[in-house]
Structure formats: C-alpha cells, structure tokens
C-alpha positions in Angstrom: 0.2 0.1 0.2 1.4 2.9 -1.4 1.4 6.5 1.0 -1.5 7.6 -1.4 -4.4 9.0 1.4 -1.4 11.3 2.9 -0.9 12.9 -0.3 -5.0 14.3 -0.1 -5.2 16.2 2.5 -4.7 19.6 1.0 -8.1 18.5 -1.0 -10.6 18.3 1.6 -13.1 20.8 2.3 -12.2 20.8 6.1 -9.7 22.8 8.2 -6.1 21.1 8.1 -5.9 21.7 11.5 -5.4 18.9 14.1 -8.1 18.7 16.3 -7.8 17.2 19.6 -10.7 14.5 20.9 -12.1 17.2 23.7 -12.4 19.7 20.6 -14.2 17.0 18.6 -16.3 16.2 21.2 -17.6 19.6 21.3 -18.3 19.7 17.5 -20.2 16.6 18.2 -22.7 18.2 20.7 -23.3 21.2 18.5 -25.0 19.2 15.8 -28.4 19.3 17.5 -28.0 22.9 17.4 -27.2 23.0 13.7 -29.8 23.4 11.1 -30.0 22.9 7.0 -26.6 24.2 6.0 -24.4 24.9 8.9 -25.2 21.5 9.8 -23.9 19.8 6.8 -20.7 21.7 6.9 -20.3 20.4 10.4 -21.2 16.8 9.4 -18.6 16.9 6.8 -15.5 18.5 8.7 -16.5 15.7 11.5 -16.0 12.9 8.6 -12.7 14.3 7.6 -11.4 14.9 11.3 -12.6 11.1 12.2 -11.5 9.4 8.3 -7.8 8.4 9.8 -8.9 7.6 13.2 -12.2 6.3 13.3 -13.2 5.4 9.8 -16.3 3.5 10.9 -17.2 6.4 13.0 -16.4 9.1 10.0 -18.2 6.9 7.5 -21.8 7.4 10.2 -21.0 11.4 10.3 -20.5 11.7 6.3 -23.8 9.5 5.5 -25.9 11.5 7.6 -24.3 14.7 6.0 -25.2 13.2 2.4 -28.8 12.4 3.4 -29.2 16.2 4.4 -27.5 17.5 1.4 -29.3 15.8 -1.0 -32.6 17.6 0.6 -31.0 20.9 0.3 -30.9 23.6 -2.9 -26.9 23.7 -3.1 -24.6 21.9 -5.8 -21.4 23.2 -4.0 -22.2 21.6 -0.7 -23.6 18.5 -2.1 -20.2 17.9 -4.3 -18.2 18.7 -1.2 -20.3 16.0 1.1 -19.3 13.5 -1.7 -15.7 14.4 -1.3 -15.6 14.0 2.5 -17.5 11.2 2.5 -15.0 9.3 0.2 -12.4 9.7 2.6 -13.1 7.5 5.0 -13.5 4.4 2.5 -10.2 4.9 1.4 -9.3 4.4 4.6 -11.4 1.2 5.1 -9.9 0.1 1.8 -13.7 0.4 0.2 -11.3 1.7 -3.2 -14.1 1.3 -5.6 -17.3 3.5 -3.2 -14.7 6.1 -3.2 -14.3 6.2 -6.6 -18.1 6.1 -7.3 -18.7 9.4 -4.6 -15.6 11.2 -6.2 -17.4 11.0 -9.7 -20.4 12.1 -8.3 -18.7 15.1 -6.9 -16.8 15.7 -9.9 -19.6 15.6 -12.4 -21.3 18.7 -9.8 -17.7 20.1 -9.9 -17.5 20.4 -13.7 -21.1 22.0 -14.1 -20.1 24.2 -11.5 -16.9 25.3 -13.7 -14.6 24.8 -9.4 -11.3 24.6 -10.9 -10.3 23.8 -7.0 -12.7 21.4 -6.7 -11.8 19.4 -9.8 -8.6 19.3 -9.0 -10.0 17.4 -5.6 -12.0 15.2 -7.3 -9.1 14.0 -10.0 -6.7 13.3 -7.6 -8.9 11.4 -5.4 -10.4 9.4 -8.2 -6.7 8.7 -9.1 -6.1 7.6 -5.8 -9.0 4.7 -6.0 -8.0 3.9 -9.9 -4.3 3.4 -8.5 -5.3 1.0 -5.6 -8.0 -1.1 -7.6 -5.1 -1.8 -10.0 -6.6 0.5 -12.6 -3.4 2.6 -13.4 -4.0 4.1 -17.1 -7.1 5.6 -15.5 -5.1 6.7 -12.4 -2.6 8.2 -14.8 -5.5 9.8 -16.6 -6.9 10.9 -13.6 -3.8 12.6 -12.3 -2.8 14.3 -15.5 -5.8 15.9 -15.3 -5.4 17.4 -12.3 -1.9 19.0 -13.0 -3.8 20.3 -15.8 -6.0 22.2 -13.5 -3.4 22.7 -10.9 -0.6 24.5 -13.2 -3.5 27.0 -14.5 -3.9 28.0 -10.9 -0.3 27.7 -10.0 -0.5 26.1 -7.1 2.9 24.8 -6.2 2.0 22.2 -2.6 -1.2 20.7 -5.3 1.4 19.8 -7.9 3.9 18.6 -5.3 1.2 16.4 -4.2 -0.3 14.8 -7.3 3.5 14.5 -8.8 4.0 12.1 -6.1 0.9 10.0 -7.3 1.9 9.9 -10.7 5.4 9.1 -9.1 4.0 6.2 -7.9 2.0 4.3 -10.9 5.0 4.7 -12.7 6.9 2.6 -9.7 4.0 0.3 -9.7 4.8 0.0 -13.7 8.4 -1.1 -12.9 9.8 2.3 -14.0 11.7 2.7 -10.8 14.5 5.3 -12.0 11.9 7.4 -13.7 9.6 7.3 -10.5 12.9 7.7 -8.3 13.8 11.2 -9.7 10.4 12.2 -9.9 10.2 11.8 -5.6 13.7 13.5 -5.7 12.4 16.3 -7.6 9.4 16.7 -5.0 11.8 16.3 -2.2 14.0 19.2 -2.9 10.8 21.2 -2.9 9.4 19.7 0.4 12.4 20.4 1.9 12.9 24.2 1.0 9.2 25.0 1.6 9.4 23.2 4.6 6.0 20.6 3.7 6.0 18.5 6.9 3.1 16.5 5.6 4.4 15.9 1.9 8.0 15.1 3.5 6.2 12.5 5.4 4.8 10.2 2.5 7.8 11.8 -0.2 10.4 10.1 2.5 7.9 6.7 2.4 8.0 6.8 -1.5 11.8 7.1 -1.7 12.6 4.7 0.6 10.0 2.3 -1.5 12.0 3.5 -4.9 15.5 2.4 -2.9 14.3 -0.9 -1.8 13.0 -1.9 -5.2 16.7 -0.7 -6.5 18.1 -3.1 -3.6 19.6 0.3 -1.9 18.5 -1.2 1.5 20.3 1.5 3.8 19.4 4.2 1.6 15.8 3.2 2.0 16.2 2.6 5.8 17.5 6.0 6.0 14.7 7.7 4.2 11.8 5.3 6.1 13.6 6.2 9.4 13.7 10.2 8.6 10.0 9.9 8.4 9.0 8.5 11.5 9.4 11.5 13.7 7.6 13.9 11.7 4.7 11.3 11.2 5.0 11.2 15.2 5.3 15.3 15.8 2.1 15.7 12.9 0.0 13.3 14.8 -0.3 11.0 11.3 -1.3 7.7 12.7 -2.2 5.8 9.6 0.9 8.2 7.4 3.1 6.5 10.4 1.9 2.9 10.0 2.5 3.0 6.0 6.3 3.6 7.5 6.5 0.7 9.9 5.6 -1.6 7.0 8.0 0.3 4.6 10.7 -0.3 7.7 9.6 -4.5 7.9 9.7 -4.4 4.3 13.5 -3.7 4.0 14.4 -5.2 6.7 12.5 -8.6 5.3 14.2 -8.0 2.1 17.9 -7.2 3.7 17.2 -10.7 5.3 16.7 -9.4 8.7 13.4 -10.8 9.1 13.4 -10.8 13.0 13.5 -7.0 12.6 11.4 -6.7 9.9 8.6 -8.7 11.9 8.7 -6.6 15.0 8.3 -3.5 12.5 5.2 -5.3 10.7 3.8 -6.0 14.0 3.8 -2.5 15.0 2.3 -1.3 11.8 -0.6 -3.9 12.2 -1.5 -2.5 15.8 -1.8 1.1 14.4 -4.2 -0.5 11.1 -6.3 -2.0 13.6 -6.7 1.2 15.8 -7.7 3.3 12.3 -10.5 0.2 11.0 -7.9 -0.3 7.5 -8.9 -3.4 6.5 -6.5 -2.9 3.8 -3.3 -2.1 5.6 -4.1 -4.5 7.8 -4.7 -7.4 5.0 -1.4 -6.3 3.5 0.9 -6.7 6.7 -1.1 -9.8 8.3 0.3 -11.2 4.2 4.0 -9.4 4.7 4.1 -11.3 8.8 3.1 -14.6 6.9 5.6 -14.5 4.3 8.0 -13.4 7.3 7.2 -16.3 9.5 7.1 -18.5 6.2 11.2 -16.9 5.9 11.5 -18.5 9.5 10.5 -21.9 8.2 7.1 -21.3 11.4 5.0 -22.7 8.6 1.6 -22.4 11.3 1.8 -18.9 11.8 2.8 -18.1 8.4 -0.4 -20.1 7.6 -2.3 -18.3 9.9 -1.3 -14.8 8.7 -1.6 -15.3 5.2 -5.1 -16.6 5.2 -5.9 -13.8 7.5 -4.7 -11.3 5.3 -6.2 -13.3 2.2 -9.6 -12.5 3.7 -8.8 -9.0 4.2 -8.0 -8.1 1.4 -10.8 -10.1 -0.4 -12.9 -8.0 1.4 -11.4 -4.6 -0.3 -11.5 -6.5 -3.7 -7.8 -5.3 -4.1 -6.4 -7.4 -6.5 -2.7 -6.7 -6.5 -2.6 -7.6 -3.0 -5.0 -10.5 -3.5 -2.5 -11.9 -5.8 0.4 -11.1 -3.3 -1.3 -13.5 -0.7 -1.9 -16.0 -3.3 1.5 -16.1 -4.1 2.7 -16.4 -0.4 0.6 -19.2 -0.1 1.8 -21.0 -2.6 5.3 -20.1 -1.9 4.7 -22.0 1.4 3.5 -24.9 0.1 6.2 -25.3 -1.7 8.4 -25.5 1.4 6.1 -28.3 2.7 5.9 -30.0 -0.4 2.6 -29.8 -0.6 2.9 -29.4 -4.6 -0.5 -29.9 -5.2 -2.2 -27.4 -2.9 0.8 -24.7 -4.4 -0.1 -25.4 -7.9 -3.8 -24.2 -6.8 -3.0 -21.0 -5.2 -0.7 -20.1 -8.4 -3.8 -21.1 -10.5 -6.2 -19.0 -8.8 -3.3 -16.0 -8.5 -3.6 -16.4 -12.6 -7.5 -16.2 -12.2 -7.0 -12.7 -10.3 -4.3 -11.6 -12.7 -6.7 -12.1 -15.7 -9.3 -10.4 -14.0 -7.3 -7.3 -13.7 -6.7 -7.9 -17.5 -10.4 -8.5 -18.3 -11.2 -4.9 -16.5 -8.4 -3.2 -18.2 -10.1 -4.4 -21.4 -13.5 -3.5 -20.4 -12.3 0.2 -19.8 -10.8 0.1 -23.5 -14.4 -1.3 -24.8 -16.5 1.4 -22.4 -13.8 4.2 -24.2 -14.8 2.9 -27.5 -18.3 2.9 -26.2 -17.4 6.9 -25.5 -16.7 7.7 -28.8 -19.4 6.1 -30.2 -21.8 8.1 -27.9 -20.0 11.5 -29.0 -20.3 9.9 -33.0 -24.2 9.8 -32.4 -24.9 13.4 -31.0 -22.6 14.8 -34.1 -24.8 12.7 -35.9 -27.9 14.2 -34.9 -27.1 17.5 -35.4 -26.3 17.2 -38.8 -29.4 16.0 -39.4 -30.8 18.8 -37.2 -28.5 20.6 -39.4 -29.8 19.1 -42.5 -33.5 19.3 -41.4 -33.2 22.8 -41.2 -31.5 23.4 -45.3 -35.1 22.0 -45.9 -36.9 24.5 -44.2 -34.9 26.9 -45.7 -35.6 25.7 -49.3 -39.0 25.3 -48.9 -39.3 29.0 -47.9 -37.3 29.7 -51.2 -39.9 28.1 -53.7 -42.3 30.0 -52.3 -40.8 32.9 -52.8 -40.1 32.2 -56.1 -43.8 31.0 -57.1 -44.4 34.7 -55.9 -42.2 35.7 -58.2 -42.4 34.1 -61.7 -43.5 30.9 -63.0 -39.5 30.6 -64.8 -38.4 30.9 -61.2 -40.4 28.0 -59.8 -39.4 25.8 -62.4 -36.0 26.3 -61.6 -36.5 26.0 -57.8 -38.2 23.1 -58.3 -35.8 21.5 -60.0 -33.1 22.3 -57.5 -35.2 21.2 -54.6 -35.9 17.6 -56.2 -32.0 17.0 -56.8 -31.5 18.1 -53.6 -34.0 15.7 -52.2 -32.6 12.9 -54.2 -29.2 13.9 -53.1 -30.4 13.3 -49.3 -32.0 10.2 -50.1 -28.9 8.8 -51.4 -26.8 9.6 -48.6 -29.0 8.9 -46.3 -28.9 4.9 -48.2 -25.1 5.2 -47.5 -25.5 5.8 -44.3 -27.9 3.4 -43.3 -26.0 1.1 -45.1 -22.7 2.0 -43.0 -24.7 1.7 -39.6 -25.7 -1.5 -40.7 -22.4 -2.6 -41.5 -21.1 -0.7 -38.1 -23.5 -2.8 -36.1 -22.6 -6.2 -37.8 -18.7 -5.7 -37.2 -19.4 -4.4 -33.6 -21.6 -7.9 -33.6 -18.7 -10.2 -34.9 -16.1 -8.2 -32.2 -18.4 -8.4 -29.0 -18.7 -12.2 -30.4 -14.3 -12.2 -30.8 -14.2 -10.7 -27.5 -16.8 -13.1 -25.9 -14.8 -16.4 -27.6 -11.6 -14.8 -26.4 -12.2 -14.5 -23.2 -13.4 -17.9 -22.6 -10.9 -19.3 -24.1 -8.5 -17.1 -21.9 -10.5 -17.8 -18.7 -11.6 -21.0 -19.2 -8.9 -23.3 -21.7 -5.6 -21.2 -20.8 -6.4 -21.1 -17.1 -6.7 -24.9 -17.6 -3.5 -25.7 -19.7 -1.9 -23.9 -17.1 -3.0 -25.9 -14.4 -1.8 -29.2 -16.6 1.3 -27.5 -17.6 1.9 -26.9 -13.4 0.7 -30.3 -12.7 3.1 -32.5 -14.8 6.0 -30.3 -13.7 4.5 -31.2 -10.1 4.5 -35.0 -11.0 8.3 -34.8 -11.8 9.0 -34.3 -8.3 7.2 -37.3 -7.4 10.0 -40.0 -8.5 13.1 -37.6 -9.8 15.5 -40.7 -10.6 13.2 -42.3 -13.1 14.6 -40.6 -15.8 13.1 -42.1 -19.0 9.4 -40.7 -16.7 10.8 -37.4 -16.4 12.2 -37.0 -20.0 8.0 -37.9 -20.9 6.5 -35.7 -18.2 9.4 -32.8 -20.1 8.2 -33.7 -23.7 4.3 -32.9 -22.2 5.1 -29.8 -20.5 6.7 -28.5 -23.4 3.7 -29.8 -25.5 1.7 -27.8 -23.2 3.6 -24.6 -23.1 3.7 -24.5 -27.2 0.0 -24.9 -27.3 -0.8 -22.1 -24.8 1.5 -19.8 -27.0 -0.7 -20.8 -30.2 -3.6 -20.0 -27.7 -2.5 -16.8 -26.5 -1.3 -15.8 -30.6 -5.1 -16.8 -31.1 -6.4 -14.1 -28.8 -4.0 -11.7 -29.8 -5.2 -11.7 -33.0 -9.3 -11.6 -32.1 -8.5 -9.3 -29.7 -7.0 -6.8 -32.2 -10.0 -4.6 -33.7 -8.2 -2.7 -35.7 -4.7 -3.5 -36.9 -2.1 -3.0 -39.4 1.4 -4.0 -41.4 3.5 -2.7 -38.1 1.1 -4.8 -35.6 2.2 -7.5 -37.6 5.8 -6.5 -37.8 5.6 -6.3 -34.1 4.4 -9.6 -33.9 6.8 -11.0 -35.9 10.0 -9.3 -34.0 8.4 -11.0 -30.2 8.9 -14.7 -31.7 12.2 -14.3 -33.7 14.4 -14.7 -30.4 12.1 -18.2 -30.0 13.3 -19.5 -33.6 16.2 -21.3 -33.6 17.6 -20.1 -37.1 18.1 -16.0 -37.9 15.4 -14.5 -39.4 15.5 -11.0 -41.4 12.9 -9.3 -41.6 12.5 -6.8 -44.7 9.8 -4.3 -44.9 9.8 -2.2 -48.4 6.0 -0.9 -47.8 6.1 2.7 -48.7 2.9 3.2 -45.8 1.5 1.1 -42.9 -1.5 -0.3 -44.5 -4.4 -1.3 -41.9 -5.0 -4.7 -41.3 -8.2 -6.6 -40.1 -8.4 -9.1 -37.2 -8.8 -11.8 -39.8 -6.0 -10.8 -42.3 -3.6 -10.0 -39.1 -4.6 -14.0 -37.8 -4.0 -15.6 -41.7 -0.2 -13.9 -42.5 0.3 -14.3 -38.8 0.0 -18.1 -39.5 1.0 -18.3 -43.0 4.5 -17.2 -41.5 4.4 -19.2 -38.6 3.5 -22.5 -40.9 6.4 -21.4 -43.2 9.0 -21.1 -40.5 8.0 -24.6 -39.1 8.4 -26.3 -42.4 11.8 -24.8 -43.0 12.5 -26.0 -39.4 11.2 -29.2 -39.8 12.4 -30.5 -43.7 14.6 -27.6 -44.9 17.7 -28.0 -43.1 18.3 -24.2 -44.2 20.6 -21.6 -41.7 18.4 -18.7 -42.6 14.8 -17.5 -43.0 13.9 -13.7 -44.9 10.7 -12.5 -45.0 9.9 -9.5 -47.3 7.0 -7.5 -47.4 6.8 -5.3 -50.7 4.3 -3.6 -53.2 3.3 -5.2 -56.5 1.0 -3.5 -58.8 -0.8 -1.8 -55.8 -0.9 -5.0 -54.0 0.6 -6.7 -50.7 3.0 -9.1 -51.0 4.7 -10.9 -48.1 7.3 -13.7 -48.8 8.8 -15.9 -46.8 12.1 -18.1 -48.1 14.7 -19.9 -47.0 18.4 -21.6 -48.1 17.5 -25.6 -47.7 17.3 -28.6 -50.0 14.0 -27.4 -51.2 10.5 -29.4 -51.3 9.7 -32.8 -52.9 6.6 -32.1 -54.0 5.9 -28.6 -56.3 2.1 -28.7 -56.1 1.5 -28.2 -52.4 -0.5 -31.1 -51.9 0.4 -31.0 -48.6 -2.0 -30.6 -45.5 0.1 -27.5 -44.0 0.9 -25.6 -47.8 -3.1 -26.0 -48.4 -4.1 -24.6 -45.1 -1.5 -22.2 -46.0 -3.3 -21.7 -49.6 -6.9 -21.7 -47.7 -6.1 -18.5 -45.7 -4.7 -16.5 -48.6 -7.4 -17.1 -50.5 -9.6 -16.3 -47.8 -8.2 -12.5 -48.4 -8.7 -13.0 -51.7 -5.0 -13.1 -52.1 -2.7 -15.1 -54.8 -0.7 -17.7 -52.8 2.4 -18.9 -54.7 4.7 -21.8 -53.9 8.2 -21.9 -55.3 10.9 -24.7 -54.5 14.0 -25.2 -55.5 17.2 -27.5 -54.7 18.6 -23.9 -53.0 15.9 -23.1 -51.2 11.8 -22.9 -51.1 9.8 -19.4 -51.4 5.8 -19.2 -50.4 4.2 -15.8 -51.4 0.7 -14.7 -50.5 -0.2 -11.3 -52.6 -3.5 -9.3 -51.5 -5.2 -6.2 -52.1 -4.5 -3.2 -49.9 
C-alpha cells in the first residue's frame, strides 16, 4: 500500500488544523443545534477529522451529511459532501465506493466550473483507481489534476499529485523514473518546509530505493519519516512507514527486525479500522514467518490477510496473498496445493487484465456516443436546410413561373441527394452494427479461451511439472513429462497468438511486424524481416491472423524439413498489392504442387483474403508468397 492517502489532505473541504478529542467532542455536541447547510458543513468537518482515527465513525457522519445535503438546493455543498464522504472509504479499503463518490462530486464541479474542486476530485479518483490496479485510469486522472493545478499555479497541490503520479510509474516498473520524480518533489518539500509532503515523500523514496536493492538508503529514508509523522500526529502515515521498514529489513534478510516493524504497523492499522492496511501487513507477516520456517504461523497470517484483502477487492494484494500461500506450500512440499494457489493467483491476474479490457470497450462506447451526438446535430442542420429550401420555393412562386421551375428542379435534385446519402448512411450503420456484433462475439470467445481453456492448460502444465518431483530418479518418466510440459507450453503460446489476433479489432502492417519481432528470439534460426512497403497499411483482425499463421506455418516447415540456415521475410508492393514472402536457403521440397496439409492451409488462408498463393521450390531453397489487395 503506497503513501497515497497522506497526499490528499490539501484536497478536503475541512480545516487542516489538527483537532484534539476534546475539541471533536465539543463539535459533536453542536450537531443538534445546527440546521440545514450549517449542519451539513459541521458533519462534513467531523467526517474529515475522523476519517483516519475512526473510519467507521467518519462513515456514519458522512452518511448523515449526504442524506441531508440531498434535500438542500446547494450543488456546491453537495459536491463537498461527496468529496469528504469518500475519505473514510479510502481508509477502510473500499476503493470502488470512494471512486463512485468522487465521480459524483466531479460531475457537479464540472457543471459549476469549480476548478479547485475538480483538482480535488481528479486527484482522489486517481488514488482510488491506483489501489484498484487500474493504472491507466489513475494516470489519466492525475494528468487532469496536474493540468488544472498548473492553471491555478498551485505548487503545493502539484507536489502532492506528482508524488502519486510517480507511484503509478513505480507500480509499472519504471523505478528509476519514479525515483527521479520523487527526488524533485523532495527538494521542493524541504525548501518550502511542507511536513505532510515530506512524510509521504520519504516513504516513497524508501520504496524506490528498496526496489533498487539500496537497503541502507531505503532504511535511512523511512527512519527520517518516523519523527515527522509522530510530530504531525499522522497515525496512518506512521503505519505505512513501519510497513516500509518491515519490507526493507525482510529484503535485507533481517527478518526478525522486519517482523517487529510489521507488528507495529498492524497495531496502528487495527486502531484505524483499515482493512486494506491490516490485510497487507498480515500477508507480509505470514511471508516473514515462512522465511523463518514457522509454517503454522505463516499459514495463519497469510489466510487472515487474504480474507481481509478479498473484502476490499484489492486485486494486487489478493495476488500477493495467493503467491505467499503457494510459496508456503512449496516449502511444505505440498505441490498440488501450491499449484492450486498459483492458478487462483493467475485467475485474479486475468481479472485485472479483463477489467482493463472493459475500460477500452467503455472508451470505444464513449466515442460512439460522441459520434451519435454529432450525427444528430448534422440531421438537425439538414432539416433546417430543407426548411430554408421550402421558403425559397414559395418565394420563387410569388415572383415568376420561371424561377419556380428552377427552384423545383433544384429541390428534387437536392432531395435525391439526401435520399442517396441516407441510404449510404443506413448501410454504413448496418455495417458498423455487424462489425460491432462480430467484434463482441470475438471478444467473448477470446475471453472464454483465456479464462477457461487458458487456465486449464496452465493447471495442466503446473500439474505435469509437479509430477516430475514425485520420482526424480526415473529419467525416462521425467523425459516424457518434460516433453508433455513443453507441448503444453507450445499449445499455450498458440492459444495466446489466437487471442491476440481476435482481440485486435483494428490493426496494421506494423502490428504484424511487432508480433513477428516478438517471436524471432524463439526461433533457432536467424530471421531477417525486410519491410519495403511505403505505408503502414491497415489490416483487419482476420487478415492479421491469416498472415501470421501463414508465416508461422512456413517457418515451422523450414525448421522441420528444409535443413536451412536462414529465413527471410519480405514485405513489398506489387501492382498496388501487398506481397508477403517467406524464403529459406534449404534443400527445397519434393512436392511442387502444394498438396500437403500445411500448404493447403496456407493457400486457404491466403485465398480467404482474396489473395494469390504461390509456391516456388528448388534445390537451393523454397519461397512461399501471398499477394493480396490493399
């Protein structure tokens, strides 16, 4: 769990001044004495003040405030209520609820053109999406917040959001880039004496150094954050710092010391009612006990942590928990159970991928909605033009018969044009709907292949690999099992290639070349790819798949039969057509009529694209080509 929540204090509607419990009790006693907007504002303040120390209590205040705010005719107050009400859900780990509330606040603030409020909503949306593992949406939200913060010239706000944006970089594996951004933030935070930013920044620097295996530097950063977090009375930030220290010490093989830090963090998270933090720490404690070969304690904490992170639906943390359980079972030599946990982990990993895929579909739908609105506007303009035409006709009738004839002629010509355009538009829409239905079917089939067949093949491969441990002395059996495992992995690779092509709604020659480059390293012969095409021509998904399969089958034939030392793939233009040729320097083929099953399949795939298939073979090599229209 990254130090994100500490980066949103400036974005709340309440005061940032720390409140003592006595002062908070005094505020609570004022609730019955306030009415309307004043009561909503007071409840919002209490929601903010309690969101760290007592998230459940904060949710109670937020719920009351929202119910009352909806009855008042004040959109700005309602947006602030949604904003403050989202805070304790970040603490408890209900990130989806936090996203929903901040999205509602954002919609209102957009309508009110409340730039400062929009920055707050975009930043907290980024935090929620980050914890849900939706990094693309998180970065988009942060970018919007940065854009508006730059307009306002708010340096403190930019510091906070830049930190969170760097965390997205770190999650994507760009550690050095994230570290550079965090160091820039650190310089400004020290210069401006911004204590709150310093706490989270030290923790984020520690995380980057830890992943770069610079443990002394990481430890130094975390320890610098401890006294500041205590001074500023930031218990959740302090818990995250202890958590980071635990990670560093465990990575540095100081597991006993790491456990002590984890226990301190767990105590704070329990006090804060933070299920996400508690769950993450429990998993870390379980892994630490596993390192110390205390398997019973490890089993307890890993399952305890898994239960909590499942409740918060944090896919990244669920995968971490299953991975820890799989490692534990491997230590116990319970290979079957370890395999089951790895399959469960992969299923959640697939869920994240599918979820990201759904985001892309939603984006396409948004574009479609935009096009629909533009089409409605065009039809409205056409209707207005027709009315103007009628007026011109009546004017012509009142002037002269000749003008009437001219106007009537122009009218009917225009009407025929509109009818023709309408027919073309109707056909385009029907074609679009057919293509959309086909793409939806392909996407559904690819998901089924990925989720069901893919996971079953993964389980089969894992099970075969585990069988090899049962009788390591039996070399013949292990050889057979190794062959089966390799066959399973090859089958999985073919399945992924098929899913890749099915998911490619729009592609191009460059898409094909990128795919070919990715498989070059897996071929035991040198492959030269020579692209002489002048343009990056578009390809349909079926064309992508057919070309890829033709090239793949040709390479397999070369490897099996040709005794060649090199393969060359050439893409060139021939009489306004694209020609794709695969040639080798082998011993040639015995048959020249292309009667083999593999050759028949290649010919069929080429003809599916209305292409011309050609086979040339001689003693010094074989060339297979497919020429098709652009």
